[in-house]
C-alpha positions, 0 to 999 in steps of 0.5 A: 500500500502506498499512502501519501499524506499532505496538508494542501492549504486548500490548494494554495501554493508557494506562489499564492495561487490556489490550484487543485490540478497542481495538487493532484499532478504533484501527488501523482508524480510522487507515486502511484498512490493507493490512498491520499490523505489530505488536510485543510480542504475547504468548501465555501471559504472564498475569503481565504488567501488565494480565494479558493472557490467551490467545493474542494471536497467534490472537486478533488473527488472529481479529479480522482475517478476510481477513488472513494472520496471520504470527507472529514468536516471539522468546521461547518458554518452558516453560508454568507450571502446565500452561498453554500455552507462554509466547511473545512477539514480533512479528506481520504481518497482510496482506491482500496475498498472502504469499510467502516468510516468514523469522524471523530471530533477531537477535544476543543478545551477552553483556552481563551489565550489562543485562537483555535478551531474545532479539529477532527480525526477521519478514520476509515478501515480499508480492505488490504491484502494484509487484512483490514487496515485502519487509516486515520488522518488528522490536523491538530491544533496549531496555537494552543499546546493545551488543546493539542495535548488533549487531542493527542490523548484522544487519539491514544484513546481512539486507538485503544477503543478501535483495538477493543472493537477489532479484537472483540466485535460487538453483537450485530442486529438483524438484516443490513440495518445500522446495527450491522457489524463492519470490521474495524482494523487492528493494524493502523496508520495515523498520518497528518499535520500534527503541528508539533515537532519530533522533539516535543512532549506531544510526540513523546506521548503519542508514541509512548503508548497507553498500556500493555494491552494497546499496540502503540504507535511508532513513528514510521520515519524513525523505523525507516531512517533510524538515527536520522533526523526527520526531513523537514515538511514546512518552510521549504518553498513558502518563505513568506509564511515561514521565513525561518529554517524549515522544520517538521510538522507532518508525520506518519505513524504505524501500529507496532504490528506493522513495524516490520512492513514499513518499506519506505517513508519519504518527504517530497522536497520538490512539491511547491503546491502548498506550504507543507511538503507531501509525505509518502509511506509504503507498507508491504 
């Protein structure tokens, strides 16, 4: 399975232009991906820099026929002047069969000292040759460390909950109604713009695990490049927003049972379609 994760900044590149065609073209140039996980997808927010127009969730799905498109909306606000509602969030596009999908709103604890927004973790169990595989993409809080750590704790809790469901499936109901049991993968990949750096308490906590009953997350970069610092994912091309040295905010993590199957983890330093760089993870 080849998976790309990318904070696309609603398609706004280092040149200030919003161009979804460029996003898809640059993603395809990295790899013939099976799964594309995107953060910062917009719908109706035409006042964002670069003036994105239309429903980007639908536009990206249209550009990738053959992929199931899954929306993970975190922000859902009233329309302005009779337009569509304003929505903002994450997205998974998969050409692997998609099973159960969960949209987890992450904690938004009060922190009046910092501006913030609601965040979401979008989870989908995919049918793979390895069996059910749970893919989650998210975009954690940028400004508030308090909120960000609360969101990390929730991701650990969600991983524990999913493992419980995978190991002991719940009782199902009759027929094909809403009580139908759909597998939830025990093997897991967590990707996204986590808005912390590799040497921060949030990273340490997320890879520390929660208890002996939980298969903890491991940083796939560290598995693939032992002893090497993470390649930077922010500030390579867009020096207007990020004038200082480039750094890492984007990660791919895998559950321990996938550690031996991580073949490649690579940051694409050439792409200039966003203020972040896309990252590829390949799992055998």
